[in-house]
Structures are given as structure tokens and as C-alpha cells.
N, C-alpha and C positions, 0 to 999 in steps of 0.2 A: 659438047660441053666447052664453054669458053675457058681458056687458061686463066689462072689467077696468079697474083704476085703476093708473096708474103713479105712483110716489112720487118717484123721483129717478134720476139716472144718475151713475156715477163713471168719469171717464176713467182709463185705464191707459196711461201714457206710456212709450214705449221710451227707455231711456237707456243709455249705454255705461258710466257709472260711477255706481252707485246712491248711494254715500255722498257724492260730490261734488254730485250733484243734490239730495240731501236738504239739504245745507248751503245751497245756493242757495235752495231753497223756504223754508227756515226764515229765513235772513238777509234775503232780498229780499222775499218775499211774506208773511212772518209766519206761516207754517204751523207746526204742532207735529207732531212725530214720534209716531205711535201704535204702529208696529210696524216692525221691521227684521229681515229674514231674512238672516243672515250666517253661512253654514255655517262651521264651524271650519276655519281655514286657507285659506279661499277668499274671494274678493270678495263683497260683499253682492249678493244676487240680486233682492230685492223689498223695497219699503217702502210703508207706508201713512201718509199725512199728512192733517191736517185743520186747518181754520180756520173758526170759526163753524159754519155748516151745510154747508160745502164739503169734499169728500173727494177726494183725488187719490192714485192708486197709481202707483208707479214700478217698472218691470220691466227688469232688465238684458237687453239684446239679445244674441242669439247671435253668435258670430263670423261675420263676413261681412256682417252687416246694418249699414247705415250710418244711424244715427238722423237725421243732418242731411238725408238725402234721403228717408227713410221715417219721417216724423214723424206725430204725431197732433195733433188740434186739439179744443178744447172751449170752449163758451160758458159763462161764469160770470156768473150774474145777481147783481148786487150793488146795494146802496144807496150813494148818494153816489159815483157813478162818477168825478166830478171829483177828489174826495179820493184815491181809489185811484190815479188817474192821476198826480197830483202826488207822492204818496208813492213810487210805483214808479219814477218818473223820478229822484227824489232818491236812490234806492238803486241807480241805475245799470242798471235794466232796459232791455233792447234793445227799443225800440218799433218795431213793424212797420207799424202804422197809427195815425196821430195821432188824438187824441180829436176827436169831431165828432158833430153831429146827422145822423142818416140819414133818408132819405125814408120808410123803413118804420116810423118812430116810436120809434127808439132812439137814445140817446147812448152811444157806445162807443169802445173802442180795443183794439188787439191788441199783445201782447208775445210774445217768444219766450224759452224757457228756454235754458240753454247747449247743449242737444242739438238745438235747432231746433223743439221742440214749441211749438205756439201756444196762448196763453191769451187768449181773447176776452172782455173785461170789458164788460158791457152793463147798461143801465138804461133802462126805458121813459121816454119824454118825456111829461111830464104837463102 
């Protein structure tokens, strides 16, 4: 079997309100909206956002699914994790794990979006 090379991964987060979640990602995290699927006369069902080289997709969950208990998580590799932490705290992000140096060689922190999806910001310790 031929070896393959992976380039990147894009998380798809379940959300109950796509437009409200888009607003949070734009205002709090500084993402830009690339695409919004909002069928005529219906709530938005899908969105694609980006910032630098990071991409995040938001998908409206079906009735009966509770995003707060059925969340997703993704690790975002960034430069200047301390600056990210300070900026997101100043914008009111809900911090689940405070910033710190980890024994596995990373400095990181974790926040949650309004639906409970986790964003794990990480940078190698050099």
C-alpha cells in the first residue's frame, strides 16, 4: 500500500443556532464567514468560517440532539498562545482549562463556544 500524506483536518461542530454561533465565532474568535447555507424561509443549516489557516464548519443539529451534551472538540495549533488566551478572555470566552505548560511539551488552554463545543488552543514549548 502506498503511503499517503495528510494535510489538515476541519472540525464540524454541532450547533442549535447557526447564525448565533457564526456571530460568536466572528466577534469572539475573529473568524470570517466564508459560506452560509440558509434555505429560504428556514433557519441557517450550515456555515463555513476561517481565520488564517484555520477552518471551522458549523452544522445545525437535528431536533432531539442536545449540543451541550453531544459536543465536539478540536485542537487548534497556533502561534503566540499567550496572546490568544489574553484576547479571548478579554472578549468573554468561557475558559474550561486555564493556560499552562503541560508535561507533554505544549502550552495550551481550552475554551467552549456557546453550544459547549471545545476549542483547544495549543503551542509547542520551545
